[in-house]
Biotite code that builds the C-alpha atoms (Angstrom):
import biotite.structure as struc

atoms = struc.array([
    struc.Atom([0.009, -0.050, 0.014], chain_id="A", res_id=1, res_name="MET", atom_name="CA", element="C"),
    struc.Atom([1.100, 3.466, -0.728], chain_id="A", res_id=2, res_name="LEU", atom_name="CA", element="C"),
    struc.Atom([-0.042, 5.722, 1.911], chain_id="A", res_id=3, res_name="LEU", atom_name="CA", element="C"),
    struc.Atom([-0.270, 9.484, 1.369], chain_id="A", res_id=4, res_name="LEU", atom_name="CA", element="C"),
    struc.Atom([-1.037, 11.785, 4.272], chain_id="A", res_id=5, res_name="HIS", atom_name="CA", element="C"),
    struc.Atom([-3.018, 14.990, 4.191], chain_id="A", res_id=6, res_name="GLY", atom_name="CA", element="C"),
    struc.Atom([-2.133, 18.529, 4.840], chain_id="A", res_id=7, res_name="THR", atom_name="CA", element="C"),
    struc.Atom([-0.110, 18.829, 8.108], chain_id="A", res_id=8, res_name="GLY", atom_name="CA", element="C"),
    struc.Atom([0.316, 15.130, 8.511], chain_id="A", res_id=9, res_name="GLY", atom_name="CA", element="C"),
    struc.Atom([3.653, 13.098, 8.131], chain_id="A", res_id=10, res_name="ASP", atom_name="CA", element="C"),
    struc.Atom([4.924, 9.660, 6.895], chain_id="A", res_id=11, res_name="GLU", atom_name="CA", element="C"),
    struc.Atom([3.586, 8.114, 10.165], chain_id="A", res_id=12, res_name="ASN", atom_name="CA", element="C"),
    struc.Atom([-0.045, 9.435, 10.183], chain_id="A", res_id=13, res_name="ASP", atom_name="CA", element="C"),
    struc.Atom([-1.648, 6.572, 7.871], chain_id="A", res_id=14, res_name="LEU", atom_name="CA", element="C"),
    struc.Atom([0.588, 3.626, 8.919], chain_id="A", res_id=15, res_name="LEU", atom_name="CA", element="C"),
    struc.Atom([-2.095, 2.633, 11.701], chain_id="A", res_id=16, res_name="PRO", atom_name="CA", element="C"),
    struc.Atom([-4.811, 3.019, 8.969], chain_id="A", res_id=17, res_name="LEU", atom_name="CA", element="C"),
    struc.Atom([-2.745, 0.868, 6.520], chain_id="A", res_id=18, res_name="GLY", atom_name="CA", element="C"),
    struc.Atom([-2.186, -1.855, 9.158], chain_id="A", res_id=19, res_name="ARG", atom_name="CA", element="C"),
    struc.Atom([-5.839, -1.999, 10.032], chain_id="A", res_id=20, res_name="ALA", atom_name="CA", element="C"),
    struc.Atom([-7.316, -1.979, 6.467], chain_id="A", res_id=21, res_name="ILE", atom_name="CA", element="C"),
    struc.Atom([-4.844, -4.593, 5.090], chain_id="A", res_id=22, res_name="ALA", atom_name="CA", element="C"),
    struc.Atom([-3.112, -6.511, 7.886], chain_id="A", res_id=23, res_name="PRO", atom_name="CA", element="C"),
    struc.Atom([0.325, -7.878, 6.683], chain_id="A", res_id=24, res_name="GLY", atom_name="CA", element="C"),
    struc.Atom([0.536, -5.517, 3.626], chain_id="A", res_id=25, res_name="ALA", atom_name="CA", element="C"),
    struc.Atom([3.757, -3.926, 2.802], chain_id="A", res_id=26, res_name="ALA", atom_name="CA", element="C"),
    struc.Atom([3.427, -0.155, 3.597], chain_id="A", res_id=27, res_name="LEU", atom_name="CA", element="C"),
    struc.Atom([5.135, 2.732, 1.525], chain_id="A", res_id=28, res_name="LEU", atom_name="CA", element="C"),
    struc.Atom([4.437, 6.014, 3.365], chain_id="A", res_id=29, res_name="SER", atom_name="CA", element="C"),
    struc.Atom([6.463, 9.080, 1.964], chain_id="A", res_id=30, res_name="PRO", atom_name="CA", element="C"),
    struc.Atom([6.484, 12.510, 3.440], chain_id="A", res_id=31, res_name="LEU", atom_name="CA", element="C"),
    struc.Atom([5.044, 15.384, 1.480], chain_id="A", res_id=32, res_name="GLY", atom_name="CA", element="C"),
    struc.Atom([7.913, 17.708, 0.390], chain_id="A", res_id=33, res_name="LYS", atom_name="CA", element="C"),
    struc.Atom([5.851, 20.979, 0.143], chain_id="A", res_id=34, res_name="VAL", atom_name="CA", element="C"),
    struc.Atom([5.527, 23.012, 3.149], chain_id="A", res_id=35, res_name="LEU", atom_name="CA", element="C"),
    struc.Atom([2.457, 25.374, 3.773], chain_id="A", res_id=36, res_name="GLU", atom_name="CA", element="C"),
    struc.Atom([2.752, 27.542, 6.749], chain_id="A", res_id=37, res_name="GLN", atom_name="CA", element="C"),
    struc.Atom([5.178, 24.633, 8.314], chain_id="A", res_id=38, res_name="GLY", atom_name="CA", element="C"),
    struc.Atom([2.635, 21.890, 7.363], chain_id="A", res_id=39, res_name="MET", atom_name="CA", element="C"),
    struc.Atom([3.799, 19.055, 4.955], chain_id="A", res_id=40, res_name="ALA", atom_name="CA", element="C"),
    struc.Atom([1.824, 18.635, 1.811], chain_id="A", res_id=41, res_name="ARG", atom_name="CA", element="C"),
    struc.Atom([2.403, 16.748, -1.532], chain_id="A", res_id=42, res_name="PHE", atom_name="CA", element="C"),
    struc.Atom([1.897, 19.785, -3.954], chain_id="A", res_id=43, res_name="PHE", atom_name="CA", element="C"),
    struc.Atom([1.286, 23.598, -3.351], chain_id="A", res_id=44, res_name="ARG", atom_name="CA", element="C"),
    struc.Atom([-2.204, 25.115, -3.710], chain_id="A", res_id=45, res_name="ARG", atom_name="CA", element="C"),
    struc.Atom([-2.899, 28.657, -4.574], chain_id="A", res_id=46, res_name="LEU", atom_name="CA", element="C"),
    struc.Atom([-5.869, 28.865, -2.195], chain_id="A", res_id=47, res_name="ALA", atom_name="CA", element="C"),
    struc.Atom([-8.344, 26.374, -0.634], chain_id="A", res_id=48, res_name="GLU", atom_name="CA", element="C"),
    struc.Atom([-9.380, 24.062, -3.285], chain_id="A", res_id=49, res_name="GLY", atom_name="CA", element="C"),
    struc.Atom([-7.378, 25.717, -5.978], chain_id="A", res_id=50, res_name="VAL", atom_name="CA", element="C"),
    struc.Atom([-4.170, 23.783, -7.117], chain_id="A", res_id=51, res_name="PHE", atom_name="CA", element="C"),
    struc.Atom([-0.932, 24.774, -8.539], chain_id="A", res_id=52, res_name="ASP", atom_name="CA", element="C"),
    struc.Atom([-1.510, 22.696, -11.574], chain_id="A", res_id=53, res_name="GLN", atom_name="CA", element="C"),
    struc.Atom([2.348, 22.988, -12.727], chain_id="A", res_id=54, res_name="LYS", atom_name="CA", element="C"),
    struc.Atom([3.530, 21.877, -9.121], chain_id="A", res_id=55, res_name="ASP", atom_name="CA", element="C"),
    struc.Atom([0.898, 19.201, -9.107], chain_id="A", res_id=56, res_name="LEU", atom_name="CA", element="C"),
    struc.Atom([2.021, 17.818, -12.372], chain_id="A", res_id=57, res_name="GLU", atom_name="CA", element="C"),
    struc.Atom([5.696, 17.872, -11.199], chain_id="A", res_id=58, res_name="ALA", atom_name="CA", element="C"),
    struc.Atom([5.300, 16.429, -7.877], chain_id="A", res_id=59, res_name="ARG", atom_name="CA", element="C"),
    struc.Atom([3.088, 13.682, -9.508], chain_id="A", res_id=60, res_name="THR", atom_name="CA", element="C"),
    struc.Atom([5.935, 12.679, -11.723], chain_id="A", res_id=61, res_name="GLN", atom_name="CA", element="C"),
    struc.Atom([8.252, 12.880, -8.660], chain_id="A", res_id=62, res_name="ASP", atom_name="CA", element="C"),
    struc.Atom([5.773, 10.414, -6.873], chain_id="A", res_id=63, res_name="LEU", atom_name="CA", element="C"),
    struc.Atom([5.520, 8.128, -9.959], chain_id="A", res_id=64, res_name="ALA", atom_name="CA", element="C"),
    struc.Atom([9.406, 7.875, -9.917], chain_id="A", res_id=65, res_name="GLY", atom_name="CA", element="C"),
    struc.Atom([9.417, 7.178, -6.176], chain_id="A", res_id=66, res_name="PHE", atom_name="CA", element="C"),
    struc.Atom([6.874, 4.271, -6.675], chain_id="A", res_id=67, res_name="VAL", atom_name="CA", element="C"),
    struc.Atom([8.781, 2.919, -9.606], chain_id="A", res_id=68, res_name="GLU", atom_name="CA", element="C"),
    struc.Atom([12.022, 3.102, -7.575], chain_id="A", res_id=69, res_name="ARG", atom_name="CA", element="C"),
    struc.Atom([10.274, 1.382, -4.692], chain_id="A", res_id=70, res_name="ALA", atom_name="CA", element="C"),
    struc.Atom([8.569, -1.286, -6.634], chain_id="A", res_id=71, res_name="ARG", atom_name="CA", element="C"),
    struc.Atom([12.155, -2.332, -8.189], chain_id="A", res_id=72, res_name="ILE", atom_name="CA", element="C"),
    struc.Atom([13.802, -2.269, -4.676], chain_id="A", res_id=73, res_name="ALA", atom_name="CA", element="C"),
    struc.Atom([11.316, -3.982, -2.856], chain_id="A", res_id=74, res_name="TYR", atom_name="CA", element="C"),
    struc.Atom([9.901, -6.295, -5.629], chain_id="A", res_id=75, res_name="GLY", atom_name="CA", element="C"),
    struc.Atom([6.453, -4.974, -5.573], chain_id="A", res_id=76, res_name="ILE", atom_name="CA", element="C"),
    struc.Atom([4.278, -6.460, -8.338], chain_id="A", res_id=77, res_name="PRO", atom_name="CA", element="C"),
    struc.Atom([2.641, -3.723, -10.640], chain_id="A", res_id=78, res_name="LYS", atom_name="CA", element="C"),
    struc.Atom([-0.691, -5.305, -10.057], chain_id="A", res_id=79, res_name="ASP", atom_name="CA", element="C"),
    struc.Atom([-0.578, -5.020, -6.334], chain_id="A", res_id=80, res_name="LYS", atom_name="CA", element="C"),
    struc.Atom([0.335, -1.598, -5.197], chain_id="A", res_id=81, res_name="LEU", atom_name="CA", element="C"),
    struc.Atom([-2.792, 0.345, -4.034], chain_id="A", res_id=82, res_name="VAL", atom_name="CA", element="C"),
    struc.Atom([-2.816, 4.073, -2.938], chain_id="A", res_id=83, res_name="ALA", atom_name="CA", element="C"),
    struc.Atom([-4.558, 5.152, 0.153], chain_id="A", res_id=84, res_name="VAL", atom_name="CA", element="C"),
    struc.Atom([-4.806, 8.686, 0.469], chain_id="A", res_id=85, res_name="GLY", atom_name="CA", element="C"),
    struc.Atom([-6.391, 11.243, 2.709], chain_id="A", res_id=86, res_name="PHE", atom_name="CA", element="C"),
    struc.Atom([-7.391, 14.873, 1.629], chain_id="A", res_id=87, res_name="SER", atom_name="CA", element="C"),
    struc.Atom([-4.125, 16.207, -0.009], chain_id="A", res_id=88, res_name="ASN", atom_name="CA", element="C"),
    struc.Atom([-2.909, 12.718, -0.278], chain_id="A", res_id=89, res_name="GLY", atom_name="CA", element="C"),
    struc.Atom([-6.202, 11.603, -1.929], chain_id="A", res_id=90, res_name="ALA", atom_name="CA", element="C"),
    struc.Atom([-5.697, 14.327, -4.395], chain_id="A", res_id=91, res_name="ASN", atom_name="CA", element="C"),
    struc.Atom([-2.112, 13.404, -5.324], chain_id="A", res_id=92, res_name="ILE", atom_name="CA", element="C"),
    struc.Atom([-3.083, 9.893, -5.485], chain_id="A", res_id=93, res_name="ALA", atom_name="CA", element="C"),
    struc.Atom([-5.896, 10.609, -7.987], chain_id="A", res_id=94, res_name="SER", atom_name="CA", element="C"),
    struc.Atom([-3.493, 12.676, -10.059], chain_id="A", res_id=95, res_name="SER", atom_name="CA", element="C"),
    struc.Atom([-1.102, 9.764, -9.970], chain_id="A", res_id=96, res_name="LEU", atom_name="CA", element="C"),
    struc.Atom([-3.739, 7.429, -11.166], chain_id="A", res_id=97, res_name="LEU", atom_name="CA", element="C"),
    struc.Atom([-4.850, 9.557, -13.992], chain_id="A", res_id=98, res_name="LEU", atom_name="CA", element="C"),
    struc.Atom([-1.379, 10.597, -15.197], chain_id="A", res_id=99, res_name="ARG", atom_name="CA", element="C"),
    struc.Atom([0.373, 7.337, -14.548], chain_id="A", res_id=100, res_name="PHE", atom_name="CA", element="C"),
    struc.Atom([-2.224, 4.552, -14.734], chain_id="A", res_id=101, res_name="PRO", atom_name="CA", element="C"),
    struc.Atom([0.410, 2.026, -14.576], chain_id="A", res_id=102, res_name="GLU", atom_name="CA", element="C"),
    struc.Atom([1.780, 2.933, -11.232], chain_id="A", res_id=103, res_name="ALA", atom_name="CA", element="C"),
    struc.Atom([-1.281, 1.785, -9.170], chain_id="A", res_id=104, res_name="LEU", atom_name="CA", element="C"),
    struc.Atom([-3.439, -1.143, -9.057], chain_id="A", res_id=105, res_name="ALA", atom_name="CA", element="C"),
    struc.Atom([-6.232, 0.914, -7.420], chain_id="A", res_id=106, res_name="GLY", atom_name="CA", element="C"),
    struc.Atom([-6.955, 3.476, -4.757], chain_id="A", res_id=107, res_name="ALA", atom_name="CA", element="C"),
    struc.Atom([-8.800, 4.359, -1.696], chain_id="A", res_id=108, res_name="VAL", atom_name="CA", element="C"),
    struc.Atom([-9.302, 8.164, -1.993], chain_id="A", res_id=109, res_name="LEU", atom_name="CA", element="C"),
    struc.Atom([-10.639, 9.504, 1.541], chain_id="A", res_id=110, res_name="MET", atom_name="CA", element="C"),
    struc.Atom([-11.983, 13.203, 1.187], chain_id="A", res_id=111, res_name="ARG", atom_name="CA", element="C"),
    struc.Atom([-10.600, 13.665, -2.024], chain_id="A", res_id=112, res_name="GLY", atom_name="CA", element="C"),
    struc.Atom([-11.215, 16.487, -4.767], chain_id="A", res_id=113, res_name="MET", atom_name="CA", element="C"),
    struc.Atom([-10.847, 16.717, -8.451], chain_id="A", res_id=114, res_name="VAL", atom_name="CA", element="C"),
    struc.Atom([-6.971, 17.292, -8.775], chain_id="A", res_id=115, res_name="PRO", atom_name="CA", element="C"),
    struc.Atom([-7.119, 18.263, -12.620], chain_id="A", res_id=116, res_name="PHE", atom_name="CA", element="C"),
    struc.Atom([-9.646, 17.353, -15.453], chain_id="A", res_id=117, res_name="VAL", atom_name="CA", element="C"),
    struc.Atom([-7.620, 15.315, -18.133], chain_id="A", res_id=118, res_name="PRO", atom_name="CA", element="C"),
    struc.Atom([-7.324, 16.826, -21.615], chain_id="A", res_id=119, res_name="LYS", atom_name="CA", element="C"),
    struc.Atom([-6.890, 13.468, -23.234], chain_id="A", res_id=120, res_name="GLN", atom_name="CA", element="C"),
    struc.Atom([-8.575, 10.066, -22.517], chain_id="A", res_id=121, res_name="ALA", atom_name="CA", element="C"),
    struc.Atom([-7.399, 8.003, -19.810], chain_id="A", res_id=122, res_name="VAL", atom_name="CA", element="C"),
    struc.Atom([-7.831, 4.176, -19.646], chain_id="A", res_id=123, res_name="GLU", atom_name="CA", element="C"),
    struc.Atom([-7.798, 2.548, -16.058], chain_id="A", res_id=124, res_name="LEU", atom_name="CA", element="C"),
    struc.Atom([-8.851, -0.718, -17.281], chain_id="A", res_id=125, res_name="ASN", atom_name="CA", element="C"),
    struc.Atom([-11.565, -1.305, -14.481], chain_id="A", res_id=126, res_name="ARG", atom_name="CA", element="C"),
    struc.Atom([-9.093, -0.406, -11.703], chain_id="A", res_id=127, res_name="LYS", atom_name="CA", element="C"),
    struc.Atom([-11.039, -0.320, -8.449], chain_id="A", res_id=128, res_name="PRO", atom_name="CA", element="C"),
    struc.Atom([-11.229, 2.877, -6.872], chain_id="A", res_id=129, res_name="VAL", atom_name="CA", element="C"),
    struc.Atom([-13.083, 3.619, -3.494], chain_id="A", res_id=130, res_name="LEU", atom_name="CA", element="C"),
    struc.Atom([-14.128, 7.276, -2.662], chain_id="A", res_id=131, res_name="LEU", atom_name="CA", element="C"),
    struc.Atom([-14.773, 7.817, 1.059], chain_id="A", res_id=132, res_name="LEU", atom_name="CA", element="C"),
    struc.Atom([-16.539, 11.076, 1.683], chain_id="A", res_id=133, res_name="ASN", atom_name="CA", element="C"),
    struc.Atom([-18.308, 12.952, 4.530], chain_id="A", res_id=134, res_name="GLY", atom_name="CA", element="C"),
    struc.Atom([-21.750, 14.264, 3.920], chain_id="A", res_id=135, res_name="VAL", atom_name="CA", element="C"),
    struc.Atom([-20.839, 17.143, 6.383], chain_id="A", res_id=136, res_name="GLU", atom_name="CA", element="C"),
    struc.Atom([-17.384, 18.008, 4.955], chain_id="A", res_id=137, res_name="ASP", atom_name="CA", element="C"),
    struc.Atom([-16.871, 21.753, 4.843], chain_id="A", res_id=138, res_name="PRO", atom_name="CA", element="C"),
    struc.Atom([-14.029, 21.445, 2.498], chain_id="A", res_id=139, res_name="ILE", atom_name="CA", element="C"),
    struc.Atom([-14.978, 18.800, -0.288], chain_id="A", res_id=140, res_name="VAL", atom_name="CA", element="C"),
    struc.Atom([-18.673, 19.144, -1.370], chain_id="A", res_id=141, res_name="GLY", atom_name="CA", element="C"),
    struc.Atom([-21.002, 16.699, -2.971], chain_id="A", res_id=142, res_name="THR", atom_name="CA", element="C"),
    struc.Atom([-20.613, 18.098, -6.456], chain_id="A", res_id=143, res_name="ASP", atom_name="CA", element="C"),
    struc.Atom([-16.847, 17.954, -6.356], chain_id="A", res_id=144, res_name="GLU", atom_name="CA", element="C"),
    struc.Atom([-16.979, 14.183, -5.318], chain_id="A", res_id=145, res_name="VAL", atom_name="CA", element="C"),
    struc.Atom([-19.486, 13.620, -8.042], chain_id="A", res_id=146, res_name="GLY", atom_name="CA", element="C"),
    struc.Atom([-17.261, 15.298, -10.538], chain_id="A", res_id=147, res_name="GLU", atom_name="CA", element="C"),
    struc.Atom([-14.187, 13.174, -9.505], chain_id="A", res_id=148, res_name="LEU", atom_name="CA", element="C"),
    struc.Atom([-16.284, 9.872, -9.561], chain_id="A", res_id=149, res_name="ALA", atom_name="CA", element="C"),
    struc.Atom([-17.400, 10.820, -13.138], chain_id="A", res_id=150, res_name="ASN", atom_name="CA", element="C"),
    struc.Atom([-13.824, 11.579, -14.342], chain_id="A", res_id=151, res_name="ILE", atom_name="CA", element="C"),
    struc.Atom([-12.729, 8.100, -12.831], chain_id="A", res_id=152, res_name="LEU", atom_name="CA", element="C"),
    struc.Atom([-15.653, 6.434, -14.296], chain_id="A", res_id=153, res_name="ARG", atom_name="CA", element="C"),
    struc.Atom([-15.092, 7.925, -17.736], chain_id="A", res_id=154, res_name="ALA", atom_name="CA", element="C"),
    struc.Atom([-11.409, 6.650, -17.541], chain_id="A", res_id=155, res_name="ALA", atom_name="CA", element="C"),
    struc.Atom([-13.047, 3.167, -16.970], chain_id="A", res_id=156, res_name="ASN", atom_name="CA", element="C"),
    struc.Atom([-12.358, 2.765, -13.447], chain_id="A", res_id=157, res_name="ALA", atom_name="CA", element="C"),
    struc.Atom([-14.673, 0.638, -11.250], chain_id="A", res_id=158, res_name="GLU", atom_name="CA", element="C"),
    struc.Atom([-15.709, 3.337, -8.703], chain_id="A", res_id=159, res_name="VAL", atom_name="CA", element="C"),
    struc.Atom([-17.481, 2.473, -5.398], chain_id="A", res_id=160, res_name="THR", atom_name="CA", element="C"),
    struc.Atom([-18.642, 5.794, -3.838], chain_id="A", res_id=161, res_name="LEU", atom_name="CA", element="C"),
    struc.Atom([-19.239, 5.742, 0.026], chain_id="A", res_id=162, res_name="HIS", atom_name="CA", element="C"),
    struc.Atom([-20.701, 8.653, 2.188], chain_id="A", res_id=163, res_name="TRP", atom_name="CA", element="C"),
    struc.Atom([-20.281, 8.709, 5.940], chain_id="A", res_id=164, res_name="GLU", atom_name="CA", element="C"),
    struc.Atom([-22.026, 10.927, 8.334], chain_id="A", res_id=165, res_name="GLN", atom_name="CA", element="C"),
    struc.Atom([-18.755, 12.895, 8.856], chain_id="A", res_id=166, res_name="ALA", atom_name="CA", element="C"),
    struc.Atom([-16.787, 15.893, 7.996], chain_id="A", res_id=167, res_name="GLY", atom_name="CA", element="C"),
    struc.Atom([-13.324, 16.233, 6.780], chain_id="A", res_id=168, res_name="HIS", atom_name="CA", element="C"),
    struc.Atom([-11.994, 13.738, 9.196], chain_id="A", res_id=169, res_name="THR", atom_name="CA", element="C"),
    struc.Atom([-11.829, 9.968, 9.076], chain_id="A", res_id=170, res_name="LEU", atom_name="CA", element="C"),
    struc.Atom([-14.562, 7.961, 10.866], chain_id="A", res_id=171, res_name="SER", atom_name="CA", element="C"),
    struc.Atom([-14.763, 4.285, 12.083], chain_id="A", res_id=172, res_name="GLN", atom_name="CA", element="C"),
    struc.Atom([-17.123, 3.707, 9.054], chain_id="A", res_id=173, res_name="GLY", atom_name="CA", element="C"),
    struc.Atom([-14.422, 4.747, 6.789], chain_id="A", res_id=174, res_name="ASP", atom_name="CA", element="C"),
    struc.Atom([-12.097, 2.236, 8.122], chain_id="A", res_id=175, res_name="VAL", atom_name="CA", element="C"),
    struc.Atom([-14.696, -0.527, 8.050], chain_id="A", res_id=176, res_name="LEU", atom_name="CA", element="C"),
    struc.Atom([-15.611, 0.255, 4.623], chain_id="A", res_id=177, res_name="MET", atom_name="CA", element="C"),
    struc.Atom([-11.928, 0.500, 3.277], chain_id="A", res_id=178, res_name="ALA", atom_name="CA", element="C"),
    struc.Atom([-11.231, -2.731, 4.942], chain_id="A", res_id=179, res_name="THR", atom_name="CA", element="C"),
    struc.Atom([-14.120, -4.517, 3.510], chain_id="A", res_id=180, res_name="ASP", atom_name="CA", element="C"),
    struc.Atom([-13.166, -3.050, 0.100], chain_id="A", res_id=181, res_name="TRP", atom_name="CA", element="C"),
    struc.Atom([-9.595, -4.092, 0.427], chain_id="A", res_id=182, res_name="MET", atom_name="CA", element="C"),
    struc.Atom([-10.956, -7.667, 1.104], chain_id="A", res_id=183, res_name="ARG", atom_name="CA", element="C"),
    struc.Atom([-13.019, -7.782, -2.086], chain_id="A", res_id=184, res_name="ARG", atom_name="CA", element="C"),
    struc.Atom([-10.501, -6.522, -4.354], chain_id="A", res_id=185, res_name="PHE", atom_name="CA", element="C"),
    struc.Atom([-7.112, -7.700, -2.887], chain_id="A", res_id=186, res_name="TYR", atom_name="CA", element="C"),
])
């Protein structure tokens, strides 16, 4: 599993989640290299919900390189690596999936937004993607989630969309849903 933390998190934040949803899985958990007011992120933003597209593209390419190097170093099969991202981590995971479809076997995107709208057709070949969202999320609205789901479906991903009675934080329901989803697909 490739664990990608949210804004202000670090490489340790999602380790307990990774162990809970896929016991025994190998965990890769990089630290975002961008600092925003002292908080780690995976790419810059211009404002809340407005992403620096050039930086997003460059940081996604860097992450794809990291994934490939880790795959070689640790012998990770191409059809096994699943990204699990929260917020900013979900956004870069979506970007990675859409820009480098071969890098991931699937993804769990928790409280994610549309990172960008692809200009060319993307083929995800029925890769499973779980979107976990909070109905009370003040940052990621239902329209944004619907647009992300539509972009992924247009790319031929097998999208599962799940809503929790939560805000922009993870709930026990998210953990249970992700655990069940991982068991079904991996």
